[in-house]
PQR file of N, CA, C, O and H, with PARSE charges and radii, in Angstrom:
ATOM      1  N   MET A   1      65.528 179.446 -38.862 -0.4000 1.5000
ATOM      2  CA  MET A   1      64.518 178.997 -38.350 -0.0000 2.0000
ATOM      3  C   MET A   1      63.218 180.327 -37.668  0.5500 1.7000
ATOM      4  O   MET A   1      63.749 181.173 -36.949 -0.5500 1.4000
ATOM      5  N   ASN A   2      61.798 180.477 -37.859 -0.4000 1.5000
ATOM      6  CA  ASN A   2      61.489 181.468 -37.632 -0.0000 2.0000
ATOM      7  C   ASN A   2      61.005 181.104 -36.154  0.5500 1.7000
ATOM      8  O   ASN A   2      60.591 179.974 -35.894 -0.5500 1.4000
ATOM      9  H   ASN A   2      61.367 179.790 -38.444  0.4000 1.0000
ATOM     10  N   ARG A   3      61.069 181.967 -35.342 -0.4000 1.5000
ATOM     11  CA  ARG A   3      60.800 181.636 -33.555 -0.0000 2.0000
ATOM     12  C   ARG A   3      59.407 182.304 -33.631  0.5500 1.7000
ATOM     13  O   ARG A   3      59.004 183.381 -34.070 -0.5500 1.4000
ATOM     14  H   ARG A   3      61.405 182.885 -35.553  0.4000 1.0000
ATOM     15  N   THR A   4      58.712 181.015 -32.904 -0.4000 1.5000
ATOM     16  CA  THR A   4      57.222 180.790 -32.697 -0.0000 2.0000
ATOM     17  C   THR A   4      56.912 180.536 -31.229  0.5500 1.7000
ATOM     18  O   THR A   4      57.794 180.108 -30.484 -0.5500 1.4000
ATOM     19  H   THR A   4      59.040 180.140 -32.547  0.4000 1.0000
ATOM     20  N   ILE A   5      55.730 180.780 -30.812 -0.4000 1.5000
ATOM     21  CA  ILE A   5      55.617 180.092 -29.269 -0.0000 2.0000
ATOM     22  C   ILE A   5      54.221 179.890 -29.562  0.5500 1.7000
ATOM     23  O   ILE A   5      53.298 180.559 -30.027 -0.5500 1.4000
ATOM     24  H   ILE A   5      55.014 181.128 -31.417  0.4000 1.0000
ATOM     25  N   GLU A   6      54.490 178.163 -28.908 -0.4000 1.5000
ATOM     26  CA  GLU A   6      53.189 177.607 -29.413 -0.0000 2.0000
ATOM     27  C   GLU A   6      52.515 177.121 -27.925  0.5500 1.7000
ATOM     28  O   GLU A   6      53.033 176.422 -27.054 -0.5500 1.4000
ATOM     29  H   GLU A   6      55.239 177.620 -28.530  0.4000 1.0000
ATOM     30  N   ILE A   7      51.300 177.690 -27.959 -0.4000 1.5000
ATOM     31  CA  ILE A   7      50.591 177.584 -26.402 -0.0000 2.0000
ATOM     32  C   ILE A   7      49.828 176.260 -26.884  0.5500 1.7000
ATOM     33  O   ILE A   7      49.268 176.080 -27.965 -0.5500 1.4000
ATOM     34  H   ILE A   7      50.880 178.257 -28.667  0.4000 1.0000
ATOM     35  N   ILE A   8      49.961 175.299 -25.699 -0.4000 1.5000
ATOM     36  CA  ILE A   8      48.638 173.851 -25.846 -0.0000 2.0000
ATOM     37  C   ILE A   8      48.006 174.087 -24.664  0.5500 1.7000
ATOM     38  O   ILE A   8      48.477 174.530 -23.616 -0.5500 1.4000
ATOM     39  H   ILE A   8      50.415 175.445 -24.820  0.4000 1.0000
ATOM     40  N   ILE A   9      46.748 173.707 -24.962 -0.4000 1.5000
ATOM     41  CA  ILE A   9      46.043 173.522 -23.728 -0.0000 2.0000
ATOM     42  C   ILE A   9      45.451 172.449 -23.764  0.5500 1.7000
ATOM     43  O   ILE A   9      44.562 172.362 -24.610 -0.5500 1.4000
ATOM     44  H   ILE A   9      46.365 173.348 -25.813  0.4000 1.0000
ATOM     45  N   GLY A  10      45.764 171.048 -22.722 -0.4000 1.5000
ATOM     46  CA  GLY A  10      45.347 170.289 -22.883 -0.0000 2.0000
ATOM     47  C   GLY A  10      43.529 169.868 -22.237  0.5500 1.7000
ATOM     48  O   GLY A  10      42.877 170.797 -21.759 -0.5500 1.4000
ATOM     49  H   GLY A  10      46.486 171.118 -22.035  0.4000 1.0000
ATOM     50  N   SER A  11      43.133 168.967 -22.280 -0.4000 1.5000
ATOM     51  CA  SER A  11      41.666 169.082 -22.271 -0.0000 2.0000
ATOM     52  C   SER A  11      41.684 168.944 -21.049  0.5500 1.7000
ATOM     53  O   SER A  11      40.474 168.742 -20.953 -0.5500 1.4000
ATOM     54  H   SER A  11      43.662 168.213 -22.668  0.4000 1.0000
ATOM     55  N   THR A  12      42.282 168.839 -19.308 -0.4000 1.5000
ATOM     56  CA  THR A  12      42.194 168.694 -18.311 -0.0000 2.0000
ATOM     57  C   THR A  12      42.187 170.566 -17.912  0.5500 1.7000
ATOM     58  O   THR A  12      41.682 171.004 -16.878 -0.5500 1.4000
ATOM     59  H   THR A  12      43.266 169.004 -19.386  0.4000 1.0000
ATOM     60  N   GLY A  13      42.679 171.215 -18.699 -0.4000 1.5000
ATOM     61  CA  GLY A  13      42.865 172.863 -18.801 -0.0000 2.0000
ATOM     62  C   GLY A  13      44.508 172.621 -18.407  0.5500 1.7000
ATOM     63  O   GLY A  13      44.794 173.716 -17.924 -0.5500 1.4000
ATOM     64  H   GLY A  13      43.089 170.859 -19.539  0.4000 1.0000
ATOM     65  N   GLU A  14      45.374 172.039 -18.365 -0.4000 1.5000
ATOM     66  CA  GLU A  14      46.476 171.934 -18.389 -0.0000 2.0000
ATOM     67  C   GLU A  14      47.283 172.869 -19.413  0.5500 1.7000
ATOM     68  O   GLU A  14      46.843 172.685 -20.548 -0.5500 1.4000
ATOM     69  H   GLU A  14      45.142 171.149 -18.758  0.4000 1.0000
ATOM     70  N   ILE A  15      48.401 173.886 -19.380 -0.4000 1.5000
ATOM     71  CA  ILE A  15      48.168 174.533 -20.266 -0.0000 2.0000
ATOM     72  C   ILE A  15      50.268 174.259 -20.586  0.5500 1.7000
ATOM     73  O   ILE A  15      50.949 174.031 -19.586 -0.5500 1.4000
ATOM     74  H   ILE A  15      48.758 174.035 -18.458  0.4000 1.0000
ATOM     75  N   GLN A  16      50.827 174.316 -21.703 -0.4000 1.5000
ATOM     76  CA  GLN A  16      51.807 173.804 -22.229 -0.0000 2.0000
ATOM     77  C   GLN A  16      52.376 175.286 -22.844  0.5500 1.7000
ATOM     78  O   GLN A  16      51.592 176.118 -23.301 -0.5500 1.4000
ATOM     79  H   GLN A  16      50.274 174.500 -22.515  0.4000 1.0000
ATOM     80  N   ILE A  17      53.764 175.489 -22.796 -0.4000 1.5000
ATOM     81  CA  ILE A  17      53.544 176.922 -23.392 -0.0000 2.0000
ATOM     82  C   ILE A  17      55.234 176.269 -24.103  0.5500 1.7000
ATOM     83  O   ILE A  17      56.129 176.076 -23.279 -0.5500 1.4000
ATOM     84  H   ILE A  17      54.400 174.814 -22.425  0.4000 1.0000
ATOM     85  N   ASP A  18      55.491 176.012 -25.436 -0.4000 1.5000
ATOM     86  CA  ASP A  18      56.493 176.223 -26.105 -0.0000 2.0000
ATOM     87  C   ASP A  18      56.963 176.874 -27.048  0.5500 1.7000
ATOM     88  O   ASP A  18      56.259 177.183 -28.008 -0.5500 1.4000
ATOM     89  H   ASP A  18      54.765 176.168 -26.105  0.4000 1.0000
ATOM     90  N   ALA A  19      58.503 177.273 -26.936 -0.4000 1.5000
ATOM     91  CA  ALA A  19      59.347 178.362 -27.721 -0.0000 2.0000
ATOM     92  C   ALA A  19      59.768 177.632 -28.585  0.5500 1.7000
ATOM     93  O   ALA A  19      60.490 176.804 -28.029 -0.5500 1.4000
ATOM     94  H   ALA A  19      59.075 177.021 -26.156  0.4000 1.0000
ATOM     95  N   VAL A  20      59.721 177.413 -29.930 -0.4000 1.5000
ATOM     96  CA  VAL A  20      60.370 177.271 -30.874 -0.0000 2.0000
ATOM     97  C   VAL A  20      61.398 177.581 -31.607  0.5500 1.7000
ATOM     98  O   VAL A  20      60.798 178.497 -32.169 -0.5500 1.4000
ATOM     99  H   VAL A  20      59.135 178.085 -30.382  0.4000 1.0000
ATOM    100  N   GLY A  21      62.592 177.616 -32.168 -0.4000 1.5000
ATOM    101  CA  GLY A  21      63.361 178.471 -32.335 -0.0000 2.0000
ATOM    102  C   GLY A  21      64.339 179.220 -32.004  0.5500 1.7000
ATOM    103  O   GLY A  21      65.169 179.937 -32.563 -0.5500 1.4000
ATOM    104  H   GLY A  21      63.080 176.872 -31.711  0.4000 1.0000
ATOM    105  N   PHE A  22      64.035 178.865 -30.873 -0.4000 1.5000
ATOM    106  CA  PHE A  22      64.705 179.991 -29.797 -0.0000 2.0000
ATOM    107  C   PHE A  22      65.803 179.035 -29.330  0.5500 1.7000
ATOM    108  O   PHE A  22      65.613 177.819 -29.321 -0.5500 1.4000
ATOM    109  H   PHE A  22      63.361 178.282 -30.419  0.4000 1.0000
ATOM    110  N   LYS A  23      67.106 179.669 -28.889 -0.4000 1.5000
ATOM    111  CA  LYS A  23      68.248 179.072 -28.332 -0.0000 2.0000
ATOM    112  C   LYS A  23      68.714 179.674 -27.071  0.5500 1.7000
ATOM    113  O   LYS A  23      68.337 180.815 -26.804 -0.5500 1.4000
ATOM    114  H   LYS A  23      67.259 180.657 -28.896  0.4000 1.0000
ATOM    115  N   GLY A  24      69.684 178.878 -26.063 -0.4000 1.5000
ATOM    116  CA  GLY A  24      70.138 179.554 -24.995 -0.0000 2.0000
ATOM    117  C   GLY A  24      68.693 179.957 -24.083  0.5500 1.7000
ATOM    118  O   GLY A  24      67.583 179.448 -24.240 -0.5500 1.4000
ATOM    119  H   GLY A  24      69.990 177.951 -26.280  0.4000 1.0000
ATOM    120  N   PRO A  25      69.134 181.180 -22.953 -0.5600 1.5000
ATOM    121  CA  PRO A  25      67.704 181.659 -22.238  0.2800 2.0000
ATOM    122  C   PRO A  25      67.032 182.375 -23.035  0.5500 1.7000
ATOM    123  O   PRO A  25      66.192 182.946 -22.340 -0.5500 1.4000
ATOM    124  N   ASP A  26      66.904 182.709 -24.221 -0.4000 1.5000
ATOM    125  CA  ASP A  26      66.453 183.360 -25.225 -0.0000 2.0000
ATOM    126  C   ASP A  26      64.707 182.844 -24.957  0.5500 1.7000
ATOM    127  O   ASP A  26      63.785 183.623 -24.713 -0.5500 1.4000
ATOM    128  H   ASP A  26      67.587 182.244 -24.785  0.4000 1.0000
ATOM    129  N   CYS A  27      64.608 181.502 -25.069 -0.4000 1.5000
ATOM    130  CA  CYS A  27      63.415 181.201 -24.872 -0.0000 2.0000
ATOM    131  C   CYS A  27      62.141 181.393 -23.816  0.5500 1.7000
ATOM    132  O   CYS A  27      60.914 181.409 -23.910 -0.5500 1.4000
ATOM    133  H   CYS A  27      65.357 180.869 -25.267  0.4000 1.0000
ATOM    134  N   GLU A  28      63.478 181.575 -22.383 -0.4000 1.5000
ATOM    135  CA  GLU A  28      62.799 182.056 -21.049 -0.0000 2.0000
ATOM    136  C   GLU A  28      62.491 183.318 -21.524  0.5500 1.7000
ATOM    137  O   GLU A  28      61.274 183.502 -21.548 -0.5500 1.4000
ATOM    138  H   GLU A  28      64.475 181.562 -22.306  0.4000 1.0000
ATOM    139  N   LYS A  29      63.190 184.311 -21.933 -0.4000 1.5000
ATOM    140  CA  LYS A  29      62.967 185.715 -21.990 -0.0000 2.0000
ATOM    141  C   LYS A  29      61.723 185.717 -22.819  0.5500 1.7000
ATOM    142  O   LYS A  29      61.021 186.698 -22.574 -0.5500 1.4000
ATOM    143  H   LYS A  29      64.179 184.162 -21.913  0.4000 1.0000
ATOM    144  N   ALA A  30      61.148 184.755 -23.901 -0.4000 1.5000
ATOM    145  CA  ALA A  30      60.204 185.191 -24.606 -0.0000 2.0000
ATOM    146  C   ALA A  30      58.827 184.533 -23.996  0.5500 1.7000
ATOM    147  O   ALA A  30      57.678 184.923 -24.199 -0.5500 1.4000
ATOM    148  H   ALA A  30      61.718 183.958 -24.100  0.4000 1.0000
ATOM    149  N   THR A  31      59.219 183.544 -23.276 -0.4000 1.5000
ATOM    150  CA  THR A  31      57.935 183.411 -22.277 -0.0000 2.0000
ATOM    151  C   THR A  31      57.686 183.900 -21.473  0.5500 1.7000
ATOM    152  O   THR A  31      56.483 184.089 -21.296 -0.5500 1.4000
ATOM    153  H   THR A  31      60.153 183.227 -23.110  0.4000 1.0000
ATOM    154  N   ALA A  32      58.709 184.446 -20.419 -0.4000 1.5000
ATOM    155  CA  ALA A  32      58.365 185.160 -19.515 -0.0000 2.0000
ATOM    156  C   ALA A  32      56.653 185.585 -18.995  0.5500 1.7000
ATOM    157  O   ALA A  32      55.768 185.233 -18.216 -0.5500 1.4000
ATOM    158  H   ALA A  32      59.686 184.293 -20.562  0.4000 1.0000
ATOM    159  N   PHE A  33      56.936 186.481 -19.946 -0.4000 1.5000
ATOM    160  CA  PHE A  33      55.176 187.553 -19.987 -0.0000 2.0000
ATOM    161  C   PHE A  33      54.049 186.245 -19.659  0.5500 1.7000
ATOM    162  O   PHE A  33      53.412 186.261 -18.606 -0.5500 1.4000
ATOM    163  H   PHE A  33      57.655 186.767 -20.580  0.4000 1.0000
ATOM    164  N   LEU A  34      53.905 185.305 -20.503 -0.4000 1.5000
ATOM    165  CA  LEU A  34      52.964 184.230 -20.592 -0.0000 2.0000
ATOM    166  C   LEU A  34      53.089 183.537 -18.964  0.5500 1.7000
ATOM    167  O   LEU A  34      52.178 183.291 -18.173 -0.5500 1.4000
ATOM    168  H   LEU A  34      54.423 185.292 -21.359  0.4000 1.0000
ATOM    169  N   GLU A  35      53.679 183.458 -18.905 -0.4000 1.5000
ATOM    170  CA  GLU A  35      54.070 182.602 -17.413 -0.0000 2.0000
ATOM    171  C   GLU A  35      53.440 183.576 -15.961  0.5500 1.7000
ATOM    172  O   GLU A  35      52.614 183.294 -15.094 -0.5500 1.4000
ATOM    173  H   GLU A  35      54.419 183.659 -19.547  0.4000 1.0000
ATOM    174  N   GLN A  36      54.172 184.646 -16.183 -0.4000 1.5000
ATOM    175  CA  GLN A  36      53.747 185.900 -15.420 -0.0000 2.0000
ATOM    176  C   GLN A  36      52.196 185.605 -15.158  0.5500 1.7000
ATOM    177  O   GLN A  36      51.529 185.301 -14.169 -0.5500 1.4000
ATOM    178  H   GLN A  36      54.844 184.876 -16.888  0.4000 1.0000
ATOM    179  N   ALA A  37      51.900 185.874 -16.715 -0.4000 1.5000
ATOM    180  CA  ALA A  37      49.943 186.487 -16.617 -0.0000 2.0000
ATOM    181  C   ALA A  37      49.136 185.192 -16.572  0.5500 1.7000
ATOM    182  O   ALA A  37      47.920 185.281 -16.404 -0.5500 1.4000
ATOM    183  H   ALA A  37      52.442 186.121 -17.519  0.4000 1.0000
ATOM    184  N   LEU A  38      50.001 183.400 -16.774 -0.4000 1.5000
ATOM    185  CA  LEU A  38      49.233 182.481 -16.042 -0.0000 2.0000
ATOM    186  C   LEU A  38      49.228 182.204 -15.063  0.5500 1.7000
ATOM    187  O   LEU A  38      48.345 181.393 -14.786 -0.5500 1.4000
ATOM    188  H   LEU A  38      50.989 183.328 -16.910  0.4000 1.0000
ATOM    189  N   GLY A  39      50.342 182.740 -13.665 -0.4000 1.5000
ATOM    190  CA  GLY A  39      50.813 182.237 -13.065 -0.0000 2.0000
ATOM    191  C   GLY A  39      51.572 181.343 -12.314  0.5500 1.7000
ATOM    192  O   GLY A  39      52.759 181.668 -12.345 -0.5500 1.4000
ATOM    193  H   GLY A  39      51.060 183.399 -13.890  0.4000 1.0000
ATOM    194  N   VAL A  40      51.337 180.261 -11.595 -0.4000 1.5000
ATOM    195  CA  VAL A  40      52.107 179.045 -11.496 -0.0000 2.0000
ATOM    196  C   VAL A  40      52.692 177.877 -12.230  0.5500 1.7000
ATOM    197  O   VAL A  40      52.219 177.088 -13.048 -0.5500 1.4000
ATOM    198  H   VAL A  40      50.373 179.998 -11.569  0.4000 1.0000
ATOM    199  N   VAL A  41      53.680 177.995 -11.767 -0.4000 1.5000
ATOM    200  CA  VAL A  41      54.716 177.354 -13.255 -0.0000 2.0000
ATOM    201  C   VAL A  41      54.693 175.728 -12.506  0.5500 1.7000
ATOM    202  O   VAL A  41      55.310 175.718 -11.441 -0.5500 1.4000
ATOM    203  H   VAL A  41      54.064 178.636 -11.102  0.4000 1.0000
ATOM    204  N   GLY A  42      54.196 174.630 -12.830 -0.4000 1.5000
ATOM    205  CA  GLY A  42      54.203 173.663 -12.556 -0.0000 2.0000
ATOM    206  C   GLY A  42      55.718 172.715 -13.278  0.5500 1.7000
ATOM    207  O   GLY A  42      56.185 171.858 -12.529 -0.5500 1.4000
ATOM    208  H   GLY A  42      53.695 174.638 -13.696  0.4000 1.0000
ATOM    209  N   LYS A  43      56.366 172.892 -14.590 -0.4000 1.5000
ATOM    210  CA  LYS A  43      56.923 172.500 -14.815 -0.0000 2.0000
ATOM    211  C   LYS A  43      58.009 172.955 -15.497  0.5500 1.7000
ATOM    212  O   LYS A  43      57.547 173.807 -16.256 -0.5500 1.4000
ATOM    213  H   LYS A  43      55.987 173.589 -15.199  0.4000 1.0000
ATOM    214  N   LYS A  44      59.090 172.890 -15.654 -0.4000 1.5000
ATOM    215  CA  LYS A  44      60.169 173.580 -16.454 -0.0000 2.0000
ATOM    216  C   LYS A  44      60.758 172.590 -17.718  0.5500 1.7000
ATOM    217  O   LYS A  44      61.543 171.914 -17.053 -0.5500 1.4000
ATOM    218  H   LYS A  44      59.466 172.198 -15.037  0.4000 1.0000
ATOM    219  N   VAL A  45      60.849 172.213 -18.732 -0.4000 1.5000
ATOM    220  CA  VAL A  45      61.622 171.220 -19.269 -0.0000 2.0000
ATOM    221  C   VAL A  45      62.525 171.939 -20.599  0.5500 1.7000
ATOM    222  O   VAL A  45      62.032 172.282 -21.674 -0.5500 1.4000
ATOM    223  H   VAL A  45      60.212 172.762 -19.273  0.4000 1.0000
ATOM    224  N   LYS A  46      63.826 172.045 -20.236 -0.4000 1.5000
ATOM    225  CA  LYS A  46      64.654 172.498 -21.244 -0.0000 2.0000
ATOM    226  C   LYS A  46      65.095 171.883 -22.356  0.5500 1.7000
ATOM    227  O   LYS A  46      65.934 171.013 -22.118 -0.5500 1.4000
ATOM    228  H   LYS A  46      64.226 171.767 -19.363  0.4000 1.0000
ATOM    229  N   LYS A  47      64.775 172.059 -23.671 -0.4000 1.5000
ATOM    230  CA  LYS A  47      65.057 171.226 -24.798 -0.0000 2.0000
ATOM    231  C   LYS A  47      66.387 171.377 -25.131  0.5500 1.7000
ATOM    232  O   LYS A  47      67.061 172.402 -25.034 -0.5500 1.4000
ATOM    233  H   LYS A  47      64.094 172.766 -23.864  0.4000 1.0000
ATOM    234  N   PRO A  48      66.666 170.470 -25.462 -0.5600 1.5000
ATOM    235  CA  PRO A  48      68.376 170.649 -26.030  0.2800 2.0000
ATOM    236  C   PRO A  48      69.015 171.920 -26.751  0.5500 1.7000
ATOM    237  O   PRO A  48      70.176 172.301 -26.598 -0.5500 1.4000
ATOM    238  N   GLU A  49      67.780 172.669 -27.788 -0.4000 1.5000
ATOM    239  CA  GLU A  49      68.259 174.093 -27.938 -0.0000 2.0000
ATOM    240  C   GLU A  49      68.426 175.380 -26.714  0.5500 1.7000
ATOM    241  O   GLU A  49      68.775 176.559 -26.647 -0.5500 1.4000
ATOM    242  H   GLU A  49      66.837 172.359 -27.912  0.4000 1.0000
ATOM    243  N   TYR A  50      68.053 174.557 -26.058 -0.4000 1.5000
ATOM    244  CA  TYR A  50      68.756 175.628 -24.644 -0.0000 2.0000
ATOM    245  C   TYR A  50      69.882 175.466 -24.539  0.5500 1.7000
ATOM    246  O   TYR A  50      70.250 176.590 -24.195 -0.5500 1.4000
ATOM    247  H   TYR A  50      67.770 173.600 -26.112  0.4000 1.0000
ATOM    248  N   HIS A  51      70.837 174.799 -24.590 -0.4000 1.5000
ATOM    249  CA  HIS A  51      71.953 174.481 -23.854 -0.0000 2.0000
ATOM    250  C   HIS A  51      73.096 174.930 -25.129  0.5500 1.7000
ATOM    251  O   HIS A  51      74.319 174.803 -25.075 -0.5500 1.4000
ATOM    252  H   HIS A  51      70.539 173.886 -24.869  0.4000 1.0000
ATOM    253  N   GLN A  52      72.017 175.663 -26.628 -0.4000 1.5000
ATOM    254  CA  GLN A  52      73.397 175.841 -27.415 -0.0000 2.0000
ATOM    255  C   GLN A  52      73.052 177.572 -27.343  0.5500 1.7000
ATOM    256  O   GLN A  52      72.160 178.288 -26.888 -0.5500 1.4000
ATOM    257  H   GLN A  52      71.023 175.767 -26.672  0.4000 1.0000
ATOM    258  N   ARG A  53      74.299 177.735 -28.062 -0.4000 1.5000
ATOM    259  CA  ARG A  53      74.496 179.166 -27.723 -0.0000 2.0000
ATOM    260  C   ARG A  53      73.914 179.888 -28.840  0.5500 1.7000
ATOM    261  O   ARG A  53      73.784 179.311 -29.919 -0.5500 1.4000
ATOM    262  H   ARG A  53      75.024 177.153 -28.431  0.4000 1.0000
ATOM    263  N   THR A  54      73.486 181.308 -28.659 -0.4000 1.5000
ATOM    264  CA  THR A  54      73.074 181.966 -29.913 -0.0000 2.0000
ATOM    265  C   THR A  54      74.569 182.716 -30.138  0.5500 1.7000
ATOM    266  O   THR A  54      75.313 183.019 -29.206 -0.5500 1.4000
ATOM    267  H   THR A  54      73.591 181.777 -27.781  0.4000 1.0000
ATOM    268  N   SER A  55      74.865 182.962 -31.614 -0.4000 1.5000
ATOM    269  CA  SER A  55      75.801 183.321 -32.085 -0.0000 2.0000
ATOM    270  C   SER A  55      75.519 184.477 -32.484  0.5500 1.7000
ATOM    271  O   SER A  55      74.444 184.809 -32.983 -0.5500 1.4000
ATOM    272  H   SER A  55      74.260 182.716 -32.371  0.4000 1.0000
ATOM    273  N   SER A  56      76.358 185.094 -32.314 -0.4000 1.5000
ATOM    274  CA  SER A  56      76.772 186.878 -31.908 -0.0000 2.0000
ATOM    275  C   SER A  56      77.868 187.020 -32.657  0.5500 1.7000
ATOM    276  O   SER A  56      78.535 185.986 -32.666 -0.5500 1.4000
ATOM    277  H   SER A  56      77.232 184.823 -31.908  0.4000 1.0000
ATOM    278  N   THR A  57      78.389 188.036 -33.391 -0.4000 1.5000
ATOM    279  CA  THR A  57      79.727 188.682 -33.721 -0.0000 2.0000
ATOM    280  C   THR A  57      79.974 189.908 -33.230  0.5500 1.7000
ATOM    281  O   THR A  57      79.031 190.682 -33.067 -0.5500 1.4000
ATOM    282  H   THR A  57      77.846 188.876 -33.384  0.4000 1.0000
ATOM    283  N   ASN A  58      80.920 190.180 -33.002 -0.4000 1.5000
ATOM    284  CA  ASN A  58      81.431 191.987 -32.973 -0.0000 2.0000
ATOM    285  C   ASN A  58      82.248 192.439 -32.816  0.5500 1.7000
ATOM    286  O   ASN A  58      83.137 192.248 -31.985 -0.5500 1.4000
ATOM    287  H   ASN A  58      81.687 189.552 -33.134  0.4000 1.0000
ATOM    288  N   HIS A  59      82.060 193.535 -34.015 -0.4000 1.5000
ATOM    289  CA  HIS A  59      83.279 194.131 -34.981 -0.0000 2.0000
ATOM    290  C   HIS A  59      83.209 195.277 -34.488  0.5500 1.7000
ATOM    291  O   HIS A  59      82.239 195.923 -34.092 -0.5500 1.4000
ATOM    292  H   HIS A  59      81.339 193.690 -34.689  0.4000 1.0000
ATOM    293  N   GLN A  60      85.115 195.681 -34.559 -0.4000 1.5000
ATOM    294  CA  GLN A  60      85.345 196.774 -33.638 -0.0000 2.0000
ATOM    295  C   GLN A  60      86.202 197.765 -35.020  0.5500 1.7000
ATOM    296  O   GLN A  60      86.489 197.116 -36.026 -0.5500 1.4000
ATOM    297  H   GLN A  60      85.903 195.156 -34.881  0.4000 1.0000
ATOM    298  N   ARG A  61      86.482 198.933 -35.002 -0.4000 1.5000
ATOM    299  CA  ARG A  61      86.862 199.821 -36.142 -0.0000 2.0000
ATOM    300  C   ARG A  61      87.696 201.011 -35.271  0.5500 1.7000
ATOM    301  O   ARG A  61      87.220 201.688 -34.360 -0.5500 1.4000
ATOM    302  H   ARG A  61      86.249 199.460 -34.185  0.4000 1.0000
ATOM    303  N   ILE A  62      88.799 201.063 -35.700 -0.4000 1.5000
ATOM    304  CA  ILE A  62      89.992 201.687 -35.512 -0.0000 2.0000
ATOM    305  C   ILE A  62      90.278 202.670 -36.478  0.5500 1.7000
ATOM    306  O   ILE A  62      90.297 202.529 -37.701 -0.5500 1.4000
ATOM    307  H   ILE A  62      89.186 200.513 -36.441  0.4000 1.0000
ATOM    308  N   GLY A  63      90.519 203.777 -35.744 -0.4000 1.5000
ATOM    309  CA  GLY A  63      90.710 204.887 -37.088 -0.0000 2.0000
ATOM    310  C   GLY A  63      89.590 205.068 -38.112  0.5500 1.7000
ATOM    311  O   GLY A  63      88.426 204.694 -37.968 -0.5500 1.4000
ATOM    312  H   GLY A  63      90.503 203.891 -34.751  0.4000 1.0000
ATOM    313  N   ASN A  64      90.181 205.776 -39.299 -0.4000 1.5000
ATOM    314  CA  ASN A  64      89.457 206.055 -40.213 -0.0000 2.0000
ATOM    315  C   ASN A  64      89.007 204.698 -41.187  0.5500 1.7000
ATOM    316  O   ASN A  64      88.266 204.854 -42.157 -0.5500 1.4000
ATOM    317  H   ASN A  64      91.127 206.079 -39.416  0.4000 1.0000
TER
END
Protein backbone atom coordinates (compact mmCIF):
# COMPACT_ATOMS: atom_id res chain seq x y z
CA MET A 1 0.00 0.00 0.00
CA ASN A 2 1.20 3.49 -0.82
CA ARG A 3 1.82 5.84 2.06
CA THR A 4 0.02 9.16 1.86
CA ILE A 5 -0.80 12.01 4.21
CA GLU A 6 -4.29 13.42 3.74
CA ILE A 7 -5.09 16.91 5.02
CA ILE A 8 -8.77 17.78 5.35
CA ILE A 9 -9.88 21.33 6.12
CA GLY A 10 -13.45 21.61 7.39
CA SER A 11 -15.85 24.49 6.77
CA THR A 12 -15.12 25.81 10.29
CA GLY A 13 -11.36 25.81 9.67
CA GLU A 14 -10.75 22.61 11.62
CA ILE A 15 -7.84 20.65 10.16
CA GLN A 16 -7.68 16.86 10.13
CA ILE A 17 -4.47 15.02 9.24
CA ASP A 18 -4.73 11.35 8.27
CA ALA A 19 -1.65 9.19 7.72
CA VAL A 20 -2.75 6.42 5.35
CA GLY A 21 -0.67 3.29 4.84
CA PHE A 22 1.55 3.80 7.89
CA LYS A 23 1.84 1.31 10.76
CA GLY A 24 2.87 1.82 14.35
CA PRO A 25 4.53 5.08 15.39
CA ASP A 26 5.62 5.75 11.78
CA CYS A 27 2.40 7.73 11.30
CA GLU A 28 3.29 10.11 14.13
CA LYS A 29 6.78 10.56 12.73
CA ALA A 30 5.36 11.28 9.26
CA THR A 31 2.92 13.94 10.46
CA ALA A 32 5.03 15.57 13.20
CA PHE A 33 6.23 18.39 10.95
CA LEU A 34 2.65 19.31 10.05
CA GLU A 35 1.51 19.28 13.67
CA GLN A 36 4.44 21.50 14.61
CA ALA A 37 3.76 23.93 11.78
CA LEU A 38 0.02 24.13 12.47
CA GLY A 39 0.33 24.59 16.23
CA VAL A 40 -2.10 23.25 18.81
CA VAL A 41 -3.28 19.66 18.41
CA GLY A 42 -6.85 19.24 19.62
CA LYS A 43 -7.35 15.50 19.43
CA LYS A 44 -5.43 12.47 18.20
CA VAL A 45 -7.19 9.27 17.17
CA LYS A 46 -5.05 6.18 16.72
CA LYS A 47 -6.41 3.84 14.07
CA PRO A 48 -6.04 0.06 14.34
CA GLU A 49 -3.00 0.27 12.04
CA TYR A 50 -1.15 2.16 14.78
CA HIS A 51 -1.17 -0.96 16.92
CA GLN A 52 0.27 -3.12 14.13
CA ARG A 53 3.99 -3.67 14.02
CA THR A 54 6.06 -2.82 11.03
CA SER A 55 7.85 -5.84 9.66
CA SER A 56 11.60 -5.81 9.46
CA THR A 57 14.12 -8.53 8.85
CA ASN A 58 17.66 -8.51 10.14
CA HIS A 59 20.32 -10.56 8.38
CA GLN A 60 23.67 -11.44 9.80
CA ARG A 61 26.54 -13.01 7.89
CA ILE A 62 29.40 -14.71 9.68
CA GLY A 63 32.61 -15.60 7.89
CA ASN A 64 33.33 -15.37 4.16
